C-alpha positions as CSV (number, residue, x, y, z in Angstrom):
1,M,13.1,24.3,-3.1
2,E,14.8,21.1,-1.9
3,V,14.8,19.5,1.5
4,V,17.5,17.1,2.4
5,W,17.3,15.0,5.6
6,N,20.1,12.7,6.6
7,V,18.3,9.5,7.8
8,V,21.5,7.7,9.0
9,G,22.8,10.6,11.1
10,S,19.5,11.6,12.5
11,K,19.0,11.4,16.3
12,G,15.3,12.1,16.2
13,V,14.3,8.5,15.2
14,S,15.3,5.1,16.6
15,E,17.5,2.6,14.9
16,A,14.4,0.4,14.1
17,E,12.6,3.3,12.5
18,K,15.7,4.2,10.5
19,E,15.8,0.7,9.1
20,I,12.1,0.9,8.1
21,I,12.6,4.3,6.5
22,L,15.8,3.1,4.6
23,Q,13.9,0.1,3.3
24,K,10.6,1.7,2.4
25,L,12.0,5.0,0.9
26,A,15.1,3.4,-0.7
27,A,14.2,5.0,-4.1
28,K,14.5,8.5,-2.6
29,I,17.6,7.9,-0.5
30,N,21.1,8.5,-2.0
31,A,24.4,6.7,-1.2
32,E,25.2,9.0,1.7
33,G,21.9,8.2,3.4
34,N,20.2,11.5,2.6
35,L,16.5,11.6,1.9
36,S,15.6,14.5,-0.5
37,F,12.4,16.0,-1.9
38,V,12.1,18.9,-4.4
39,S,9.1,21.2,-5.0
40,Q,8.8,23.9,-7.7
41,K,5.0,24.1,-7.9
42,E,4.6,27.6,-6.4
43,R,6.3,30.9,-7.4
44,S,7.3,31.8,-3.8
45,Q,10.2,30.0,-2.1
46,S,8.3,29.9,1.3
47,M,5.3,28.2,-0.3
48,N,7.6,25.6,-1.9
49,K,9.4,25.1,1.3
50,A,6.1,24.5,3.2
51,T,5.0,22.1,0.5
52,V,8.2,20.1,0.5
53,V,8.3,19.9,4.3
54,E,4.7,18.6,4.3
55,V,5.6,16.0,1.6
56,L,8.5,14.8,3.7
57,H,6.3,14.6,6.8
58,Q,3.6,12.7,5.0
59,R,6.1,10.2,3.5
60,L,7.7,9.5,6.8
61,I,4.3,9.0,8.5
62,K,3.3,6.6,5.7
63,A,6.5,4.7,5.9
64,L,6.4,4.3,9.7
65,T,2.7,3.3,9.8
66,P,2.4,-0.5,10.3
67,V,0.4,-2.4,7.7
68,K,-2.8,-3.8,9.1
69,K,-3.0,-7.6,8.9
70,R,-6.0,-8.8,6.9
71,V,-8.5,-10.8,8.8
72,P,-9.9,-13.6,6.7
73,T,-13.7,-13.9,6.7
74,R,-15.9,-16.8,5.9
75,P,-18.6,-16.6,3.2
76,P,-22.1,-16.3,4.6
77,A,-24.4,-19.3,4.6
78,A,-26.8,-17.7,2.1
79,S,-24.1,-17.2,-0.5
80,K,-23.0,-20.8,-0.1
81,E,-26.6,-22.0,-0.6
82,E,-27.0,-19.8,-3.6
83,R,-23.8,-21.2,-5.2
84,M,-24.9,-24.7,-4.6
85,K,-28.3,-24.0,-6.2
86,E,-26.6,-22.6,-9.3
87,K,-24.3,-25.6,-9.5
88,M,-27.4,-27.9,-9.3
89,I,-29.1,-26.0,-12.1
90,R,-25.9,-26.1,-14.2
91,G,-25.6,-29.9,-13.6
92,E,-29.2,-30.4,-14.7
93,I,-28.6,-28.5,-17.9
94,K,-25.6,-30.7,-18.7
95,K,-27.5,-33.9,-17.9
96,M,-30.2,-32.8,-20.4
97,R,-27.5,-32.5,-23.2
98,Q,-26.7,-36.2,-22.9
99,K,-28.3,-38.9,-25.0
100,P,-31.2,-40.6,-23.4
101,P,-30.5,-44.2,-22.1
102,L,-31.9,-46.9,-24.3
């Protein structure tokens, strides 16, 4: 079963949403602006139709969901202190490798 949806000619979505869909699902859209999905998993046509409509729906939801912006976090004071202790220990080891002053 194949479902074909004309993104460019659709009146159910706004122009901004169309541009997002055209950009994010470009691999599945042909030259005429048709978005198509195929399913042959089940033996019955109605099951395949339901599957492919669900796939289309999920892909559109995923494409139109905005990406959350990452909020940078600071390392905790305990981890900074632990790192500084490890650096001090490493420095002491390297000092011990040097020749003693005469």
